[in-house]
N, C-alpha and C positions, 0 to 999 in steps of 0.2 A: 392397772399398771401396765398390763401387756399392751393395751391400746396406746398408752402414752409412749411406750418404747417404740412401737411401730411408727408413731407420728414423728418422734425424734429422728429415727433412722431415715424416714422419708425426706425430712428437711435436709439432713446431712447429704443424702444422695443428690438432691436438687442443687445444693451448693457445689458439690463436686462436679456436676455436669455443667453448671452455669459458669464456673470460674474460668475455664478455658475460653468460653464465648466472650466473657467480659474482657479477658486479656486480649483476644483477637480484635474486639471492638476498639479497645484503647490503642492497639497497634495501628489499626486501620485509620483511626483519627489522627495519629501522629504522622502517618504516611501522607495523609491529605494535607496536614499542616506543612510538611516539608515541601510538597508540590506547590502549595500556595506561596511559600517563601521564595522558592525558585522562580516562579512565574512573576512575582512582584519584582524580583531582582532583574529579570529579563525586561520587564516593562520600564524599570527605572535603574538602568545599569550604571555602575560606577566604573572607574578605570580598572582594566584588567591587563596584567602583564605590561604595564606602563603605556597602554594604548586606550584611547577613549572608545567606549562601546556604544553600539547603536541600539535603539529600542527594538525589541523583538516580540513576536507573537507568543502567546502562552503555549506551553507544552500540554498535550492532552494525556491525561492519566489513563493507562490501559491495563486492565487486570491481567491480560495474558502476557504482559511483560514482567510481571512480578514473579520471577523465577526464585526457587528456593535459595536462601543464603548459603554460601559455601558449596553450591552445586558445581561439580566438575564437568566441564563441557568437553567430553571426549571427542565429539564430532564437530566442535566449534559452536560458538554462541549463536550464529545464524541458524544452524541446524536445530539447535535446541528451541529457538523461537518458532521455527517451522512446525515442530512437533506440537507446539501450543496454538498453532493456527495463525501465526503472524509472519509475514514475509517482509524482510528488511533489506533495503539497499545500502543502508549505513547503520552501524550499531557500535555502541561503546558501553562497557560495563565498568562501574566505579564501586569499589568496596572501601568503606570506612569503618573503623573500629574504635570504640570507646565513647560514642555519643549516647548519652542517656535519654535525650529527647530530641524533638525535631529542631529546636533552636540550636542545640549543640551540633547536630548533624549538618545543618545549613552553614554554620560558621566554619566547619571543617571543609565543606565543599567549596565555599566561596574563597577560602584561604588557599586551598591546594588545587582546585579544579575549576577556577573561574572561566578559563578558556573553553572548557567543555560545556559549562552551563550556558555560555553565550555563543555557542557555535550555531551559525545560521542553518546548518544542514539538518538539525534535529527537529522533529515535529511531535514526537510522542515520548512518554516516559513511563517507566514502571519502577515501583519501589517495594522492596521486601525488607523485613527486619527480624532479627533474632536477638532479643535483649539489646545489647549495646552495639551489635554489628548490623550494618545497613548495606544494602546493595541497591545501586541506582543504575537502571538500564536506559540509555538514551538511544533513540532510533529515528530513522526516516523510513516510512513504509514504501514498498515498491509502487503501490498504487496511491496516487495523491488522494487525500481524504476529501477533497472538493469535487472529485469526479462523481457524477450522479449515476442514475440508472442507465440501462442500455438505450432507452429512448432519447434521453438528453445527450448521451455520447454520440448517437447516430446523427442527431441534429448538428452537433458541434463538428463532427467529421465532414458532414455534407457542406456546411458553411466554409470549412477550411479548404476542402478540395475545390470548391467553386471560386474561392478567393484566389487560389493558386492558378486556376485556369483563366482567370480574368486578364492576365497579362502575359506577354511572351516570356519564354524561359528556356535556358539551356539545361538539357539533361545529359550530363557528361559532355560529349562532343557533338551532340545533336540538338539543333535549334527547333523549338516548337513555337508556333504562333499562338496567340490567345485563342482559347476554345470556348464554345458555348457551355453554359452551366449544365451540370448533370441534374436529373430529377431522381427523387428517391423511389426505389422499387421495393415493396414489402417482401417479395419472394427472395430477392437478392439479400435483403437485410436478414431474413430468417436463416438463409444458408450461411451467411457470414457469421452470424451469432452462433450457429450450431458448430461451425468449424473452430471458432475461438474456444468454445466450451470443450470440444473434443480434445484440442491441444492442451488446454489447462488441466483437465482431469485425467487425460491420458499421458501427460508429461512428455510431449514431443513437440517438435517444431518443423513442419514440412507442409508443402502444398498437397502431397499425396498422403491420404490418411491410412491408418493401419489396414483398412479393408481394401485398399488399392484405388479408392475413388479420388478423382481430380476435381478441380473447381467446377468444370462444366457438369460433371456428374452430380455434384451437390446442388448446383443451381437447378438442374432439371428435376431432381428429387423434391426440391422445394416448390416446384410449379412454374419455374421460369422457362420460357420457350424462345428466348432470344438466340440470335445466330452468332454473336460474338461474346466471349467471356474472358475476363482478365481478373487476376487476383493479386493483391498485396497483403502480406502478413508481416507482423512485427511482434517482438516479445521483450518484456522487461521495461518498456517505457512507462512512466508514471502518469501520463495524461494523453488525451487525444492530440494536443498540440505537439507533444514530443514524438508521438508516433508519426504524425504527419511530417515533422521536420526530418526524421530519419528517412522516410520514403523520398522526400524531395532531394535529399543529399545522395541518393542512390540512383544512378542513371536508369537502370531498368524499371525500378518502381516509379521514378519520376515520369518515365515515358508512358506508363499506364495512366498516371494521373492526368497527363496532358493530352493524351491521344484523342483526336477528333472523332475517331471511330465510335467511341463509347458515348452513350447518351443517358444511361441510367446507372445507379449505384446503390449499394446497400452495405452496411458496415455493422460491426459488433465487437464486443470485447468480453473477456471472462477472466476472473482471477481465482487462483488457488494457491494458498500459502505453501503447500507442500510440494509444489512443482518446482522445477529448476529455475524458471524465470519469473514466476509469480503472477504475471499478467500477460495476456495474449490478445492481439488485435488482428482483425481481418477486414479488408475492404474488397468487395466484389463488384466488378464493372460488367456492364452488359449493353448490348444494342439489340433492339427487337427486330 
């Protein structure tokens, strides 16, 4: 009998331990169902606010956007997301109460928040649930999800700078003729990547780093022995193309891009959700 009692207690303990897990699994399934319904709506939108809606890409479900339901954002929603490792350039939180399942939750969202569900600026979604209360977080990350690794970004920036140099250009009030294409230099690339990482993880934005080093110092430390050095930096742009567009719109940065003095280039980027700007870009120019 004692053995039977122990067995009975063991089974009861297992049920007590597993019950929350089963509930969480059910909730997770309901959250995925809601995302699927939202993405189907975005793919086959109906009229919203008396306006025809366009077909949209699906939202990506992100676990670090599933903030606790009812959480009070003392420092703001973006800061709360930063603490979970997500840097957003646009964010909206929607709370609905009284939906018993994903179908009811979607009906309420479509009825009251169709404009948010069909907003083209959002790319990611997080969903959390506590019984009949749901929280939907819609965001656009600072860094475009299509941006690849540092090698692919370097190739993209090299192609963009050479496309810009291929034709005459006004940089502010100064006219530049078309210039010869730049070649990639690994040492300049390493120095540029290092500075982007230092800015991202050190949470600063400057040509002079906290140790007092300037672009020429970083280039020499990386093994570059050229006689001319120039540097462009940017922060907060979501893609290489947007970083380049910002540089071309700035007379001083544009002059670096178009300067016939420079023959070589290296570039890099780094992202850190907890930094002020989220993503940092560096392009380092040189002439041997």
